[in-house]
N, CA, C and O atoms as a GROMACS GRO file, in nm:
protein
  460
    1MET      N    1  -4.636  -5.457   5.880
    1MET     CA    2  -4.759  -5.518   5.926
    1MET      C    3  -4.728  -5.657   5.979
    1MET      O    4  -4.653  -5.733   5.916
    2ASN      N    5  -4.784  -5.690   6.095
    2ASN     CA    6  -4.764  -5.819   6.156
    2ASN      C    7  -4.897  -5.890   6.174
    2ASN      O    8  -5.001  -5.827   6.189
    3ASP      N    9  -4.890  -6.023   6.172
    3ASP     CA   10  -5.007  -6.101   6.210
    3ASP      C   11  -5.008  -6.110   6.362
    3ASP      O   12  -4.903  -6.129   6.424
    4CYS      N   13  -5.123  -6.097   6.420
    4CYS     CA   14  -5.135  -6.115   6.564
    4CYS      C   15  -5.270  -6.180   6.590
    4CYS      O   16  -5.358  -6.179   6.504
    5SER      N   17  -5.284  -6.236   6.707
    5SER     CA   18  -5.412  -6.298   6.739
    5SER      C   19  -5.478  -6.224   6.854
    5SER      O   20  -5.412  -6.174   6.945
    6VAL      N   21  -5.608  -6.219   6.846
    6VAL     CA   22  -5.691  -6.164   6.951
    6VAL      C   23  -5.787  -6.275   6.988
    6VAL      O   24  -5.866  -6.320   6.905
    7VAL      N   25  -5.780  -6.320   7.112
    7VAL     CA   26  -5.865  -6.429   7.157
    7VAL      C   27  -5.967  -6.373   7.256
    7VAL      O   28  -5.931  -6.315   7.359
    8VAL      N   29  -6.094  -6.391   7.223
    8VAL     CA   30  -6.202  -6.350   7.313
    8VAL      C   31  -6.254  -6.479   7.377
    8VAL      O   32  -6.312  -6.564   7.309
    9ASP      N   33  -6.235  -6.492   7.507
    9ASP     CA   34  -6.278  -6.611   7.580
    9ASP      C   35  -6.391  -6.572   7.674
    9ASP      O   36  -6.368  -6.519   7.783
   10LEU      N   37  -6.515  -6.598   7.629
   10LEU     CA   38  -6.631  -6.557   7.708
   10LEU      C   39  -6.643  -6.638   7.836
   10LEU      O   40  -6.695  -6.587   7.936
   11GLU      N   41  -6.596  -6.762   7.836
   11GLU     CA   42  -6.601  -6.843   7.958
   11GLU      C   43  -6.508  -6.786   8.066
   11GLU      O   44  -6.542  -6.787   8.184
   12LYS      N   45  -6.391  -6.738   8.025
   12LYS     CA   46  -6.296  -6.679   8.120
   12LYS      C   47  -6.322  -6.530   8.141
   12LYS      O   48  -6.257  -6.465   8.223
   13HIS      N   49  -6.417  -6.476   8.065
   13HIS     CA   50  -6.454  -6.335   8.073
   13HIS      C   51  -6.332  -6.245   8.049
   13HIS      O   52  -6.307  -6.149   8.123
   14ALA      N   53  -6.255  -6.279   7.942
   14ALA     CA   54  -6.132  -6.205   7.915
   14ALA      C   55  -6.100  -6.203   7.766
   14ALA      O   56  -6.141  -6.290   7.690
   15VAL      N   57  -6.025  -6.100   7.728
   15VAL     CA   58  -5.967  -6.088   7.594
   15VAL      C   59  -5.816  -6.106   7.612
   15VAL      O   60  -5.757  -6.046   7.702
   16PHE      N   61  -5.756  -6.186   7.526
   16PHE     CA   62  -5.612  -6.210   7.533
   16PHE      C   63  -5.547  -6.148   7.409
   16PHE      O   64  -5.560  -6.200   7.298
   17ALA      N   65  -5.477  -6.037   7.430
   17ALA     CA   66  -5.409  -5.967   7.322
   17ALA      C   67  -5.337  -5.845   7.379
   17ALA      O   68  -5.359  -5.807   7.494
   18PHE      N   69  -5.253  -5.784   7.300
   18PHE     CA   70  -5.189  -5.654   7.325
   18PHE      C   71  -5.082  -5.655   7.434
   18PHE      O   72  -4.969  -5.614   7.408
   19TRP      N   73  -5.114  -5.701   7.554
   19TRP     CA   74  -5.015  -5.707   7.663
   19TRP      C   75  -4.968  -5.850   7.677
   19TRP      O   76  -5.046  -5.945   7.664
   20TYR      N   77  -4.838  -5.866   7.705
   20TYR     CA   78  -4.780  -6.000   7.718
   20TYR      C   79  -4.701  -6.012   7.847
   20TYR      O   80  -4.644  -5.915   7.895
   21GLU      N   81  -4.698  -6.134   7.901
   21GLU     CA   82  -4.626  -6.164   8.024
   21GLU      C   83  -4.502  -6.244   7.992
   21GLU      O   84  -4.494  -6.310   7.889
   22SER      N   85  -4.406  -6.239   8.081
   22SER     CA   86  -4.284  -6.316   8.067
   22SER      C   87  -4.311  -6.464   8.091
   22SER      O   88  -4.387  -6.500   8.180
   23THR      N   89  -4.249  -6.547   8.010
   23THR     CA   90  -4.258  -6.692   8.028
   23THR      C   91  -4.123  -6.748   8.070
   23THR      O   92  -4.101  -6.869   8.066
   24GLY      N   93  -4.031  -6.659   8.110
   24GLY     CA   94  -3.898  -6.702   8.149
   24GLY      C   95  -3.798  -6.695   8.035
   24GLY      O   96  -3.679  -6.719   8.055
   25HIS      N   97  -3.844  -6.662   7.916
   25HIS     CA   98  -3.758  -6.647   7.800
   25HIS      C   99  -3.728  -6.499   7.780
   25HIS      O  100  -3.782  -6.415   7.852
   26LEU      N  101  -3.645  -6.467   7.684
   26LEU     CA  102  -3.608  -6.328   7.660
   26LEU      C  103  -3.726  -6.244   7.611
   26LEU      O  104  -3.735  -6.125   7.642
   27ILE      N  105  -3.817  -6.305   7.534
   27ILE     CA  106  -3.930  -6.231   7.478
   27ILE      C  107  -4.058  -6.276   7.548
   27ILE      O  108  -4.087  -6.396   7.553
   28ALA      N  109  -4.133  -6.182   7.601
   28ALA     CA  110  -4.260  -6.215   7.666
   28ALA      C  111  -4.360  -6.262   7.561
   28ALA      O  112  -4.387  -6.190   7.464
   29THR      N  113  -4.415  -6.382   7.577
   29THR     CA  114  -4.501  -6.439   7.474
   29THR      C  115  -4.637  -6.485   7.523
   29THR      O  116  -4.721  -6.523   7.442
   30LYS      N  117  -4.662  -6.482   7.652
   30LYS     CA  118  -4.791  -6.526   7.705
   30LYS      C  119  -4.883  -6.405   7.715
   30LYS      O  120  -4.853  -6.312   7.790
   31PRO      N  121  -4.996  -6.405   7.640
   31PRO     CA  122  -5.084  -6.288   7.646
   31PRO      C  123  -5.150  -6.272   7.783
   31PRO      O  124  -5.187  -6.370   7.847
   32THR      N  125  -5.162  -6.149   7.825
   32THR     CA  126  -5.226  -6.115   7.952
   32THR      C  127  -5.377  -6.113   7.934
   32THR      O  128  -5.427  -6.070   7.830
   33ALA      N  129  -5.450  -6.159   8.034
   33ALA     CA  130  -5.597  -6.155   8.031
   33ALA      C  131  -5.642  -6.012   8.058
   33ALA      O  132  -5.612  -5.955   8.162
   34LEU      N  133  -5.716  -5.955   7.963
   34LEU     CA  134  -5.775  -5.822   7.977
   34LEU      C  135  -5.923  -5.845   8.006
   34LEU      O  136  -5.995  -5.898   7.921
   35LEU      N  137  -5.968  -5.806   8.122
   35LEU     CA  138  -6.104  -5.839   8.165
   35LEU      C  139  -6.211  -5.774   8.080
   35LEU      O  140  -6.204  -5.655   8.049
   36ILE      N  141  -6.310  -5.854   8.043
   36ILE     CA  142  -6.426  -5.803   7.970
   36ILE      C  143  -6.513  -5.724   8.068
   36ILE      O  144  -6.552  -5.775   8.173
   37LYS      N  145  -6.542  -5.600   8.033
   37LYS     CA  146  -6.624  -5.513   8.117
   37LYS      C  147  -6.772  -5.520   8.080
   37LYS      O  148  -6.859  -5.513   8.167
   38GLU      N  149  -6.799  -5.534   7.950
   38GLU     CA  150  -6.937  -5.535   7.904
   38GLU      C  151  -6.945  -5.611   7.772
   38GLU      O  152  -6.853  -5.606   7.691
   39THR      N  153  -7.054  -5.680   7.753
   39THR     CA  154  -7.078  -5.748   7.626
   39THR      C  155  -7.226  -5.737   7.591
   39THR      O  156  -7.312  -5.751   7.677
   40ASP      N  157  -7.253  -5.712   7.463
   40ASP     CA  158  -7.390  -5.706   7.415
   40ASP      C  159  -7.391  -5.749   7.270
   40ASP      O  160  -7.290  -5.798   7.219
   41ALA      N  161  -7.502  -5.734   7.202
   41ALA     CA  162  -7.516  -5.780   7.064
   41ALA      C  163  -7.420  -5.711   6.969
   41ALA      O  164  -7.380  -5.770   6.869
   42SER      N  165  -7.382  -5.587   6.997
   42SER     CA  166  -7.297  -5.514   6.905
   42SER      C  167  -7.147  -5.532   6.931
   42SER      O  168  -7.066  -5.516   6.840
   43GLY      N  169  -7.110  -5.565   7.056
   43GLY     CA  170  -6.968  -5.578   7.080
   43GLY      C  171  -6.930  -5.614   7.222
   43GLY      O  172  -7.014  -5.641   7.307
   44ILE      N  173  -6.800  -5.612   7.243
   44ILE     CA  174  -6.740  -5.647   7.371
   44ILE      C  175  -6.641  -5.538   7.406
   44ILE      O  176  -6.561  -5.497   7.322
   45SER      N  177  -6.646  -5.489   7.531
   45SER     CA  178  -6.547  -5.390   7.575
   45SER      C  179  -6.462  -5.453   7.685
   45SER      O  180  -6.509  -5.536   7.763
   46PHE      N  181  -6.335  -5.412   7.689
   46PHE     CA  182  -6.243  -5.467   7.788
   46PHE      C  183  -6.154  -5.357   7.842
   46PHE      O  184  -6.139  -5.251   7.781
   47ALA      N  185  -6.095  -5.384   7.959
   47ALA     CA  186  -6.004  -5.288   8.022
   47ALA      C  187  -5.918  -5.362   8.123
   47ALA      O  188  -5.958  -5.466   8.177
   48ALA      N  189  -5.799  -5.309   8.147
   48ALA     CA  190  -5.709  -5.370   8.247
   48ALA      C  191  -5.609  -5.265   8.293
   48ALA      O  192  -5.582  -5.166   8.226
   49GLU      N  193  -5.554  -5.291   8.411
   49GLU     CA  194  -5.446  -5.208   8.466
   49GLU      C  195  -5.336  -5.301   8.513
   49GLU      O  196  -5.360  -5.416   8.550
   50ARG      N  197  -5.214  -5.249   8.512
   50ARG     CA  198  -5.102  -5.328   8.565
   50ARG      C  199  -4.996  -5.236   8.620
   50ARG      O  200  -4.983  -5.120   8.580
   51LYS      N  201  -4.919  -5.291   8.713
   51LYS     CA  202  -4.809  -5.217   8.772
   51LYS      C  203  -4.690  -5.312   8.782
   51LYS      O  204  -4.699  -5.418   8.843
   52LEU      N  205  -4.579  -5.272   8.722
   52LEU     CA  206  -4.454  -5.348   8.726
   52LEU      C  207  -4.350  -5.257   8.789
   52LEU      O  208  -4.295  -5.168   8.723
   53GLY      N  209  -4.322  -5.280   8.916
   53GLY     CA  210  -4.232  -5.188   8.986
   53GLY      C  211  -4.299  -5.053   8.997
   53GLY      O  212  -4.411  -5.042   9.048
   54ARG      N  213  -4.230  -4.950   8.948
   54ARG     CA  214  -4.289  -4.814   8.951
   54ARG      C  215  -4.347  -4.775   8.816
   54ARG      O  216  -4.383  -4.659   8.795
   55THR      N  217  -4.358  -4.870   8.724
   55THR     CA  218  -4.417  -4.846   8.594
   55THR      C  219  -4.564  -4.889   8.598
   55THR      O  220  -4.596  -5.001   8.638
   56GLU      N  221  -4.652  -4.799   8.555
   56GLU     CA  222  -4.795  -4.828   8.556
   56GLU      C  223  -4.852  -4.821   8.416
   56GLU      O  224  -4.807  -4.741   8.333
   57GLY      N  225  -4.952  -4.905   8.389
   57GLY     CA  226  -5.016  -4.903   8.259
   57GLY      C  227  -5.163  -4.934   8.270
   57GLY      O  228  -5.208  -4.998   8.364
   58HIS      N  229  -5.237  -4.887   8.172
   58HIS     CA  230  -5.377  -4.927   8.160
   58HIS      C  231  -5.414  -4.932   8.012
   58HIS      O  232  -5.354  -4.865   7.928
   59ILE      N  233  -5.513  -5.015   7.985
   59ILE     CA  234  -5.557  -5.035   7.848
   59ILE      C  235  -5.709  -5.045   7.846
   59ILE      O  236  -5.771  -5.101   7.936
   60ILE      N  237  -5.768  -4.989   7.741
   60ILE     CA  238  -5.912  -4.999   7.719
   60ILE      C  239  -5.933  -5.032   7.572
   60ILE      O  240  -5.851  -4.994   7.488
   61GLY      N  241  -6.040  -5.101   7.540
   61GLY     CA  242  -6.064  -5.133   7.400
   61GLY      C  243  -6.195  -5.206   7.381
   61GLY      O  244  -6.275  -5.220   7.473
   62GLY      N  245  -6.214  -5.254   7.258
   62GLY     CA  246  -6.337  -5.325   7.227
   62GLY      C  247  -6.326  -5.408   7.101
   62GLY      O  248  -6.233  -5.394   7.022
   63VAL      N  249  -6.424  -5.494   7.085
   63VAL     CA  250  -6.437  -5.580   6.968
   63VAL      C  251  -6.577  -5.558   6.914
   63VAL      O  252  -6.676  -5.575   6.985
   64GLU      N  253  -6.586  -5.518   6.787
   64GLU     CA  254  -6.716  -5.501   6.723
   64GLU      C  255  -6.754  -5.633   6.658
   64GLU      O  256  -6.685  -5.680   6.567
   65ARG      N  257  -6.863  -5.692   6.703
   65ARG     CA  258  -6.902  -5.826   6.656
   65ARG      C  259  -6.935  -5.830   6.507
   65ARG      O  260  -6.897  -5.925   6.439
   66VAL      N  261  -7.003  -5.731   6.456
   66VAL     CA  262  -7.048  -5.734   6.317
   66VAL      C  263  -6.933  -5.713   6.219
   66VAL      O  264  -6.922  -5.785   6.120
   67THR      N  265  -6.847  -5.616   6.245
   67THR     CA  266  -6.742  -5.580   6.149
   67THR      C  267  -6.610  -5.654   6.172
   67THR      O  268  -6.529  -5.662   6.080
   68GLY      N  269  -6.588  -5.708   6.292
   68GLY     CA  270  -6.461  -5.773   6.324
   68GLY      C  271  -6.352  -5.674   6.361
   68GLY      O  272  -6.236  -5.713   6.376
   69VAL      N  273  -6.387  -5.548   6.376
   69VAL     CA  274  -6.289  -5.447   6.414
   69VAL      C  275  -6.255  -5.464   6.563
   69VAL      O  276  -6.342  -5.479   6.647
   70VAL      N  277  -6.124  -5.461   6.591
   70VAL     CA  278  -6.075  -5.465   6.729
   70VAL      C  279  -5.991  -5.340   6.748
   70VAL      O  280  -5.902  -5.312   6.669
   71TYR      N  281  -6.019  -5.266   6.854
   71TYR     CA  282  -5.946  -5.142   6.880
   71TYR      C  283  -5.906  -5.138   7.027
   71TYR      O  284  -5.974  -5.194   7.113
   72ALA      N  285  -5.795  -5.072   7.054
   72ALA     CA  286  -5.749  -5.058   7.192
   72ALA      C  287  -5.655  -4.940   7.202
   72ALA      O  288  -5.588  -4.903   7.106
   73ASP      N  289  -5.650  -4.880   7.320
   73ASP     CA  290  -5.556  -4.774   7.354
   73ASP      C  291  -5.487  -4.814   7.483
   73ASP      O  292  -5.552  -4.841   7.584
   74GLY      N  293  -5.354  -4.816   7.478
   74GLY     CA  294  -5.276  -4.849   7.595
   74GLY      C  295  -5.192  -4.729   7.638
   74GLY      O  296  -5.136  -4.658   7.554
   75PHE      N  297  -5.184  -4.707   7.767
   75PHE     CA  298  -5.110  -4.594   7.823
   75PHE      C  299  -5.014  -4.646   7.928
   75PHE      O  300  -5.053  -4.723   8.016
   76THR      N  301  -4.888  -4.606   7.920
   76THR     CA  302  -4.787  -4.648   8.017
   76THR      C  303  -4.718  -4.524   8.072
   76THR      O  304  -4.681  -4.433   7.996
   77THR      N  305  -4.700  -4.520   8.204
   77THR     CA  306  -4.625  -4.414   8.269
   77THR      C  307  -4.507  -4.480   8.339
   77THR      O  308  -4.525  -4.567   8.425
   78TYR      N  309  -4.387  -4.439   8.302
   78TYR     CA  310  -4.265  -4.498   8.356
   78TYR      C  311  -4.222  -4.427   8.484
   78TYR      O  312  -4.266  -4.316   8.514
   79SER      N  313  -4.136  -4.493   8.560
   79SER     CA  314  -4.094  -4.442   8.690
   79SER      C  315  -4.031  -4.303   8.682
   79SER      O  316  -4.044  -4.226   8.777
   80GLY      N  317  -3.965  -4.270   8.574
   80GLY     CA  318  -3.903  -4.138   8.559
   80GLY      C  319  -4.000  -4.029   8.517
   80GLY      O  320  -3.961  -3.913   8.507
   81GLY      N  321  -4.127  -4.064   8.492
   81GLY     CA  322  -4.227  -3.966   8.455
   81GLY      C  323  -4.261  -3.965   8.306
   81GLY      O  324  -4.361  -3.906   8.267
   82ALA      N  325  -4.180  -4.030   8.224
   82ALA     CA  326  -4.211  -4.037   8.080
   82ALA      C  327  -4.336  -4.123   8.060
   82ALA      O  328  -4.365  -4.212   8.140
   83SER      N  329  -4.407  -4.095   7.953
   83SER     CA  330  -4.527  -4.173   7.925
   83SER      C  331  -4.530  -4.216   7.779
   83SER      O  332  -4.462  -4.159   7.694
   84GLN      N  333  -4.609  -4.318   7.753
   84GLN     CA  334  -4.621  -4.374   7.618
   84GLN      C  335  -4.766  -4.408   7.591
   84GLN      O  336  -4.836  -4.458   7.679
   85HIS      N  337  -4.812  -4.382   7.469
   85HIS     CA  338  -4.947  -4.416   7.427
   85HIS      C  339  -4.936  -4.507   7.305
   85HIS      O  340  -4.865  -4.475   7.210
   86GLU      N  341  -5.006  -4.620   7.309
   86GLU     CA  342  -5.011  -4.711   7.194
   86GLU      C  343  -5.158  -4.724   7.154
   86GLU      O  344  -5.246  -4.730   7.239
   87SER      N  345  -5.181  -4.728   7.024
   87SER     CA  346  -5.316  -4.740   6.974
   87SER      C  347  -5.321  -4.850   6.869
   87SER      O  348  -5.235  -4.856   6.781
   88TRP      N  349  -5.422  -4.936   6.877
   88TRP     CA  350  -5.440  -5.043   6.779
   88TRP      C  351  -5.577  -5.028   6.716
   88TRP      O  352  -5.675  -5.000   6.784
   89ASP      N  353  -5.584  -5.048   6.586
   89ASP     CA  354  -5.709  -5.049   6.510
   89ASP      C  355  -5.695  -5.163   6.411
   89ASP      O  356  -5.633  -5.146   6.306
   90LEU      N  357  -5.752  -5.278   6.444
   90LEU     CA  358  -5.730  -5.400   6.366
   90LEU      C  359  -5.858  -5.447   6.299
   90LEU      O  360  -5.967  -5.431   6.353
   91GLN      N  361  -5.843  -5.504   6.182
   91GLN     CA  362  -5.954  -5.571   6.115
   91GLN      C  363  -5.928  -5.720   6.128
   91GLN      O  364  -5.836  -5.773   6.066
   92CYS      N  365  -6.007  -5.787   6.208
   92CYS     CA  366  -5.984  -5.929   6.238
   92CYS      C  367  -6.080  -6.018   6.161
   92CYS      O  368  -6.192  -5.978   6.127
   93LYS      N  369  -6.034  -6.139   6.134
   93LYS     CA  370  -6.116  -6.241   6.070
   93LYS      C  371  -6.133  -6.354   6.170
   93LYS      O  372  -6.038  -6.390   6.240
   94PRO      N  373  -6.253  -6.411   6.180
   94PRO     CA  374  -6.272  -6.520   6.274
   94PRO      C  375  -6.190  -6.642   6.235
   94PRO      O  376  -6.172  -6.672   6.116
   95SER      N  377  -6.140  -6.712   6.334
   95SER     CA  378  -6.064  -6.834   6.308
   95SER      C  379  -6.161  -6.950   6.294
   95SER      O  380  -6.280  -6.938   6.324
   96ARG      N  381  -6.109  -7.063   6.251
   96ARG     CA  382  -6.191  -7.183   6.237
   96ARG      C  383  -6.252  -7.221   6.371
   96ARG      O  384  -6.368  -7.262   6.377
   97THR      N  385  -6.176  -7.209   6.478
   97THR     CA  386  -6.227  -7.242   6.611
   97THR      C  387  -6.347  -7.155   6.646
   97THR      O  388  -6.446  -7.204   6.699
   98THR      N  389  -6.337  -7.026   6.616
   98THR     CA  390  -6.448  -6.935   6.645
   98THR      C  391  -6.572  -6.973   6.565
   98THR      O  392  -6.682  -6.976   6.619
   99VAL      N  393  -6.552  -7.002   6.436
   99VAL     CA  394  -6.666  -7.037   6.351
   99VAL      C  395  -6.731  -7.165   6.401
   99VAL      O  396  -6.854  -7.173   6.409
  100LEU      N  397  -6.651  -7.267   6.435
  100LEU     CA  398  -6.707  -7.391   6.486
  100LEU      C  399  -6.778  -7.368   6.619
  100LEU      O  400  -6.884  -7.425   6.644
  101GLY      N  401  -6.718  -7.284   6.704
  101GLY     CA  402  -6.781  -7.254   6.832
  101GLY      C  403  -6.917  -7.188   6.813
  101GLY      O  404  -7.012  -7.220   6.884
  102LEU      N  405  -6.926  -7.095   6.718
  102LEU     CA  406  -7.053  -7.028   6.692
  102LEU      C  407  -7.154  -7.126   6.634
  102LEU      O  408  -7.273  -7.119   6.665
  103LYS      N  409  -7.106  -7.217   6.550
  103LYS     CA  410  -7.195  -7.315   6.490
  103LYS      C  411  -7.253  -7.405   6.599
  103LYS      O  412  -7.373  -7.432   6.600
  104ARG      N  413  -7.169  -7.451   6.692
  104ARG     CA  414  -7.217  -7.534   6.802
  104ARG      C  415  -7.319  -7.458   6.885
  104ARG      O  416  -7.423  -7.513   6.921
  105LEU      N  417  -7.290  -7.333   6.917
  105LEU     CA  418  -7.382  -7.250   6.995
  105LEU      C  419  -7.514  -7.234   6.921
  105LEU      O  420  -7.621  -7.244   6.981
  106SER      N  421  -7.507  -7.210   6.791
  106SER     CA  422  -7.626  -7.196   6.708
  106SER      C  423  -7.708  -7.324   6.713
  106SER      O  424  -7.831  -7.319   6.725
  107ASN      N  425  -7.642  -7.439   6.703
  107ASN     CA  426  -7.713  -7.566   6.708
  107ASN      C  427  -7.780  -7.588   6.843
  107ASN      O  428  -7.892  -7.637   6.850
  108LEU      N  429  -7.711  -7.550   6.951
  108LEU     CA  430  -7.768  -7.564   7.085
  108LEU      C  431  -7.893  -7.478   7.099
  108LEU      O  432  -7.995  -7.523   7.152
  109ILE      N  433  -7.886  -7.354   7.052
  109ILE     CA  434  -8.000  -7.263   7.059
  109ILE      C  435  -8.115  -7.318   6.976
  109ILE      O  436  -8.230  -7.318   7.020
  110HIS      N  437  -8.084  -7.365   6.855
  110HIS     CA  438  -8.186  -7.421   6.765
  110HIS      C  439  -8.253  -7.541   6.831
  110HIS      O  440  -8.376  -7.553   6.828
  111ASN      N  441  -8.173  -7.630   6.891
  111ASN     CA  442  -8.228  -7.749   6.956
  111ASN      C  443  -8.316  -7.711   7.075
  111ASN      O  444  -8.421  -7.772   7.097
  112ASP      N  445  -8.274  -7.612   7.153
  112ASP     CA  446  -8.353  -7.568   7.268
  112ASP      C  447  -8.487  -7.509   7.225
  112ASP      O  448  -8.588  -7.530   7.291
  113LEU      N  449  -8.487  -7.436   7.114
  113LEU     CA  450  -8.608  -7.373   7.066
  113LEU      C  451  -8.710  -7.477   7.018
  113LEU      O  452  -8.831  -7.456   7.026
  114HIS      N  453  -8.658  -7.590   6.970
  114HIS     CA  454  -8.747  -7.693   6.916
  114HIS      C  455  -8.768  -7.810   7.012
  114HIS      O  456  -8.825  -7.912   6.974
  115ALA      N  457  -8.725  -7.795   7.134
  115ALA     CA  458  -8.740  -7.906   7.232
  115ALA      C  459  -8.876  -7.902   7.296
  115ALA      O  460  -8.907  -7.987   7.381
   0.00000   0.00000   0.00000
C-alpha cells in the first residue's frame, strides 16, 4: 500500500492523479491534469485521453464527495497490440488545505446570505 495524493482543482477544472508526466528526471513525477467532465452535489467525474508515440491510453473515474471514495479505470494499448487495464479504488481523507478551502467557501456563502 502506498500513500498518494488526489488533487481536485475546481478552478482549473481538473483532477491531478493517476497519470504522471516526465519532468526530465528518470521517474515521471508531475501529475497530469485529468479534465473534470461533470460535477454535482454527490460527486465529480473526470476523463482524459493521451497518445505517446503509438501508445494510446484513456482514463475515466470519479470522486464521491460524501464518502471520499476516489475510483478510476485506466486503459493502455501499446504499439504492438498488447493492452493493460489499471483500476484504482481509494478511500481518501481531505487535507488541511481542502478543509480550510471549504471553510472559506462556507464563510463566503454565509456572508452572502446575510448581506
